[in-house]
C-alpha positions as CSV (number, residue, x, y, z in Angstrom):
1,X,164.9,-62.5,50.9
2,X,162.0,-60.9,49.1
3,X,158.3,-61.1,49.5
4,X,156.3,-60.0,46.4
5,X,152.9,-58.8,47.5
6,X,150.2,-57.6,45.1
7,X,148.4,-54.9,47.1
8,X,147.0,-56.8,50.2
9,X,143.9,-55.1,51.5
10,X,142.4,-54.7,54.9
11,X,139.1,-56.4,55.6
12,X,136.9,-53.3,55.4
13,X,138.6,-52.4,52.0
14,X,137.9,-55.8,50.7
15,X,134.3,-55.9,51.7
16,X,133.7,-52.5,50.1
17,X,134.7,-53.9,46.8
18,X,133.4,-57.4,47.2
19,X,130.2,-58.3,48.9
20,X,131.0,-62.0,48.7
21,X,134.1,-64.1,48.6
22,X,134.8,-64.7,45.0
23,X,137.6,-66.2,42.9
24,X,140.1,-63.6,41.9
25,X,142.7,-63.5,39.2
26,X,145.9,-65.3,40.2
27,X,148.0,-62.8,42.1
28,X,150.4,-64.7,44.4
29,X,152.9,-63.7,47.0
30,X,156.0,-65.4,46.0
31,X,158.4,-66.2,48.8
32,X,161.9,-67.8,48.7
33,X,161.9,-71.6,48.8
34,X,158.7,-71.8,46.8
35,X,156.4,-70.6,49.6
36,X,153.4,-69.0,47.9
37,X,150.6,-67.0,49.5
38,X,147.6,-65.9,47.5
39,X,146.6,-62.3,47.3
40,X,145.0,-61.4,50.7
41,X,142.0,-59.8,49.1
42,X,141.1,-63.2,47.8
43,X,141.3,-64.9,51.2
44,X,139.2,-62.8,53.4
45,X,136.1,-64.4,54.8
46,X,132.7,-62.8,53.9
47,X,132.0,-61.9,57.5
48,X,135.4,-60.4,58.2
49,X,136.8,-59.1,61.5
50,X,135.0,-55.9,62.7
51,X,137.3,-53.7,64.8
52,X,135.7,-52.4,68.0
53,X,136.0,-48.7,68.8
54,X,136.8,-49.0,72.5
55,X,138.9,-51.2,74.7
56,X,137.9,-53.1,77.8
57,X,138.3,-49.9,79.9
58,X,135.7,-48.1,77.7
59,X,138.1,-45.8,75.9
60,X,139.7,-45.6,72.5
61,X,142.6,-48.0,71.8
62,X,146.1,-46.7,72.4
63,X,144.8,-43.6,74.1
64,X,147.8,-42.7,76.3
65,X,146.1,-39.5,77.6
66,X,142.9,-40.9,78.9
67,X,142.6,-41.3,82.6
68,X,142.3,-44.9,83.6
69,X,143.5,-47.1,86.5
70,X,146.6,-47.9,84.3
71,X,147.5,-44.4,83.2
72,X,150.2,-43.7,85.8
73,X,151.7,-47.2,85.4
74,X,152.0,-46.7,81.6
75,X,153.5,-43.2,81.8
76,X,156.1,-44.3,84.3
77,X,156.9,-47.2,82.1
78,X,157.6,-44.9,79.1
79,X,159.7,-42.5,81.2
80,X,162.1,-45.4,82.1
81,X,162.0,-46.8,78.6
82,X,162.8,-43.5,76.8
83,X,165.6,-42.8,79.3
84,X,167.4,-46.1,79.0
85,X,166.9,-47.3,75.4
86,X,170.3,-46.1,73.8
87,X,172.5,-47.4,71.1
88,X,174.9,-48.9,73.7
89,X,172.1,-50.6,75.6
90,X,170.6,-52.2,72.5
91,X,174.0,-53.5,71.3
92,X,174.7,-55.1,74.7
93,X,171.3,-56.7,74.8
94,X,171.5,-58.1,71.3
95,X,175.0,-59.5,72.1
96,X,173.9,-61.1,75.4
97,X,170.5,-62.5,74.3
98,X,171.6,-63.4,70.9
99,X,173.6,-66.3,72.5
100,X,170.3,-68.1,73.1
101,X,171.8,-69.8,76.1
102,X,169.1,-69.1,78.8
103,X,166.6,-72.0,78.4
104,X,165.7,-74.8,76.1
105,X,162.0,-75.4,75.7
106,X,159.2,-75.8,73.2
107,X,157.0,-73.0,71.8
108,X,154.0,-74.3,73.9
109,X,156.1,-74.4,77.1
110,X,157.0,-70.8,76.4
111,X,153.3,-69.9,76.0
112,X,152.5,-71.4,79.4
113,X,155.4,-69.5,81.0
114,X,154.2,-66.3,79.4
115,X,150.8,-66.8,80.9
116,X,152.1,-65.2,84.1
117,X,153.0,-61.9,82.5
118,X,150.9,-58.7,82.3
119,X,152.2,-56.0,80.0
120,X,152.6,-52.7,82.0
121,X,153.0,-50.6,78.8
122,X,149.6,-51.6,77.4
123,X,146.8,-49.2,78.2
124,X,144.2,-51.6,76.7
125,X,145.0,-54.9,78.3
126,X,145.5,-56.4,81.7
127,X,144.8,-60.1,81.0
128,X,147.4,-62.8,80.9
129,X,149.3,-62.8,77.6
130,X,148.1,-66.1,76.3
131,X,144.6,-64.7,76.1
132,X,145.8,-61.9,73.8
133,X,147.8,-64.4,71.6
134,X,144.9,-66.6,71.0
135,X,142.4,-63.7,70.5
136,X,144.7,-62.3,67.8
137,X,145.5,-65.7,66.1
138,X,141.9,-66.9,66.1
139,X,140.6,-63.6,64.6
140,X,143.1,-63.8,61.8
141,X,142.4,-67.5,61.4
142,X,138.7,-66.7,60.8
143,X,139.4,-64.1,58.1
144,X,142.5,-65.8,56.5
145,X,141.7,-69.5,57.0
146,X,144.3,-70.8,54.5
147,X,147.2,-68.8,55.8
148,X,148.5,-71.0,58.6
149,X,151.9,-69.2,58.7
150,X,150.0,-66.0,59.6
151,X,148.0,-67.8,62.3
152,X,151.2,-69.1,63.9
153,X,152.9,-65.8,63.6
154,X,150.1,-64.2,65.5
155,X,150.2,-66.9,68.1
156,X,153.9,-66.5,68.8
157,X,154.5,-62.8,68.1
158,X,154.6,-61.8,71.8
159,X,156.5,-64.8,73.2
160,X,159.6,-62.7,73.7
161,X,157.9,-61.1,76.7
162,X,159.3,-64.1,78.7
163,X,162.3,-61.8,79.1
164,X,160.7,-60.5,82.3
165,X,160.8,-64.0,83.8
166,X,163.7,-64.9,86.2
167,X,164.8,-67.7,83.9
168,X,165.7,-65.1,81.3
169,X,167.4,-62.7,83.7
170,X,164.2,-60.9,84.8
171,X,164.6,-57.8,82.6
172,X,162.6,-54.8,83.7
173,X,159.4,-54.3,81.7
174,X,160.8,-51.1,80.0
175,X,163.4,-53.4,78.3
176,X,160.8,-55.9,77.2
177,X,157.5,-54.4,76.1
178,X,156.1,-51.1,74.8
179,X,156.4,-49.4,71.4
180,X,159.7,-49.8,69.6
181,X,161.6,-47.2,67.6
182,X,165.1,-46.9,66.0
183,X,168.0,-45.9,68.1
184,X,171.0,-44.2,66.5
185,X,168.9,-41.5,64.8
186,X,166.5,-38.8,65.9
187,X,163.6,-39.9,68.0
188,X,160.5,-39.0,66.0
189,X,157.9,-36.8,67.7
190,X,155.2,-39.3,66.9
191,X,156.7,-41.8,69.5
192,X,154.4,-42.1,72.4
193,X,155.4,-39.9,75.4
194,X,158.2,-38.3,73.3
195,X,158.8,-35.8,76.1
196,X,160.8,-38.3,78.1
197,X,163.5,-38.6,75.5
198,X,165.1,-35.3,76.6
199,X,166.9,-37.2,79.4
200,X,168.2,-40.0,77.0
201,X,171.9,-39.4,76.4
202,X,171.6,-40.2,72.7
203,X,169.1,-37.3,72.4
204,X,171.9,-34.9,72.7
205,X,174.5,-36.8,70.7
206,X,175.1,-35.2,67.3
207,X,176.1,-38.6,65.8
208,X,172.6,-39.9,66.7
209,X,170.2,-37.0,66.7
210,X,169.8,-36.3,63.0
211,X,167.2,-37.6,60.7
212,X,169.4,-40.6,59.5
213,X,172.0,-40.6,62.2
214,X,174.0,-43.8,61.8
215,X,172.0,-44.9,58.8
216,X,171.3,-43.8,55.2
217,X,168.1,-43.4,53.3
218,X,166.7,-46.7,51.9
219,X,169.2,-48.7,54.0
220,X,166.5,-51.2,55.0
221,X,165.2,-52.1,58.4
222,X,167.5,-55.1,58.6
223,X,170.4,-52.7,58.9
224,X,169.1,-50.5,61.8
225,X,169.1,-51.0,65.6
226,X,165.6,-51.1,67.0
227,X,164.9,-50.4,70.7
228,X,165.4,-53.7,72.6
229,X,162.5,-55.7,73.6
230,X,160.4,-58.8,73.0
231,X,160.0,-58.2,69.3
232,X,163.7,-58.3,68.4
233,X,164.3,-61.1,70.9
234,X,161.6,-63.4,69.4
235,X,162.9,-62.6,66.0
236,X,166.4,-63.8,67.0
237,X,164.9,-66.9,68.6
238,X,162.9,-67.8,65.5
239,X,165.6,-67.0,63.0
240,X,168.5,-68.8,64.8
241,X,166.4,-71.9,65.6
242,X,165.8,-72.3,61.9
243,X,162.1,-71.5,61.6
244,X,160.5,-72.1,58.1
245,X,158.1,-69.2,58.6
246,X,158.3,-67.0,55.5
247,X,160.2,-63.7,55.7
248,X,156.9,-61.7,56.1
249,X,156.3,-63.7,59.3
250,X,159.7,-62.8,60.7
251,X,159.2,-59.1,59.7
252,X,155.9,-59.1,61.6
253,X,157.5,-60.6,64.7
254,X,160.3,-58.1,64.7
255,X,158.4,-54.9,63.9
256,X,154.9,-55.3,65.2
257,X,155.5,-52.8,68.0
258,X,157.1,-50.2,65.7
259,X,153.9,-48.2,65.8
260,X,155.5,-44.9,64.9
261,X,156.3,-46.5,61.5
262,X,153.2,-48.5,60.6
263,X,150.6,-46.2,62.3
264,X,152.2,-42.7,62.0
265,X,154.3,-43.1,58.9
266,X,157.6,-42.0,60.5
267,X,161.0,-43.4,59.4
268,X,159.8,-44.4,56.0
269,X,163.0,-42.9,54.6
270,X,164.8,-45.9,56.0
271,X,162.8,-48.5,54.2
272,X,164.0,-50.5,51.1
273,X,161.8,-52.3,48.6
274,X,161.6,-55.5,50.6
275,X,160.4,-53.6,53.7
276,X,157.7,-51.9,51.6
277,X,156.4,-55.3,50.5
278,X,156.5,-56.7,54.0
279,X,154.8,-53.6,55.5
280,X,151.6,-54.6,53.6
281,X,151.4,-57.8,55.6
282,X,152.4,-56.0,58.9
283,X,149.5,-53.5,58.5
284,X,147.0,-56.4,57.9
285,X,148.4,-58.1,61.1
286,X,148.3,-55.0,63.2
287,X,144.6,-54.5,62.9
288,X,144.1,-57.9,64.6
289,X,146.9,-57.4,67.1
290,X,145.5,-54.1,68.4
291,X,141.7,-54.5,68.1
292,X,141.3,-58.2,69.1
293,X,142.0,-57.3,72.7
294,X,138.8,-57.9,74.4
295,X,137.1,-59.8,77.3
296,X,136.1,-62.6,74.9
297,X,137.6,-65.8,76.3
298,X,139.2,-68.5,74.1
299,X,138.9,-72.2,75.0
300,X,142.6,-73.0,75.1
301,X,142.2,-76.8,75.1
302,X,139.9,-76.7,72.1
303,X,142.4,-74.8,69.9
304,X,145.6,-76.2,71.3
305,X,145.8,-79.2,68.9
306,X,145.7,-76.9,65.9
307,X,148.4,-74.6,67.1
308,X,150.6,-77.5,68.1
309,X,150.3,-78.8,64.5
310,X,151.5,-75.4,63.2
311,X,154.4,-75.3,65.7
312,X,155.5,-78.8,64.5
313,X,155.3,-77.6,60.9
314,X,157.4,-74.5,61.2
315,X,159.7,-75.0,64.3
316,X,161.9,-77.7,65.8
317,X,160.4,-79.5,68.8
318,X,162.8,-77.8,71.3
319,X,164.2,-74.3,70.8
320,X,167.2,-72.4,72.3
321,X,166.0,-69.3,74.1
């Protein structure tokens, strides 16, 4: 399925060209099934989201070298992650969790379950996850008020983190959260804490340690194995439960932690044309996903009816997880 995007723009780029929200020429995102999304530059509110420069610890976002109370926790997390994320491991996890036979529950029930989780890989955040979900979704909702699919995508993008819960087998955090990256080809040096890959068995496997490894240039991200975690799991849950979210929403869910691609520009040789189009939406989303982490509290009960209406629109009442 293909998303045709006519150069979506980040908020600051839009405001540099347009001081006020004005009508633009008709440039639409045309999605399969007749789903149409106007050009993002025509949708941004006048007082768009302003990204802060520091996180709640007073340092730059995603600064893995800064000394904070979470530094050692994050570093140990990535040591285990980079040691264990192999081709064989990812294949086993996709086979096991792709059965979707752990739990049956609604999206909102999953949100409440996730509220007990704190992400050990994140140097910027130590709040319950539902706070981050709502911060991200509400920031996007403000700037893209008519794109309800994007609001919901933001709200559910991290729900796969319930994999750490006993009901889902209680996976260790290194198998659930953190930056994702392809397995089956060389680990790019831009991946955070790359030094720990030297103990990963795939690092020394000649079938896996070349630029393309198991893949070919332009093969498309749908044909690669990505390190196992909440991104890929939530993608499987949404897809197999018949969500009507557009392909761009599923792409965001699956690859929002693939920072070495959308922040560092690595692995672009694997992208196909569909990926290139979806990347435009992912980069828009990522700004809110990263920089909306703050101590600003969201009134859950106030916004709950809105998100329940979106869940009912795009998902069945109960999902297999």
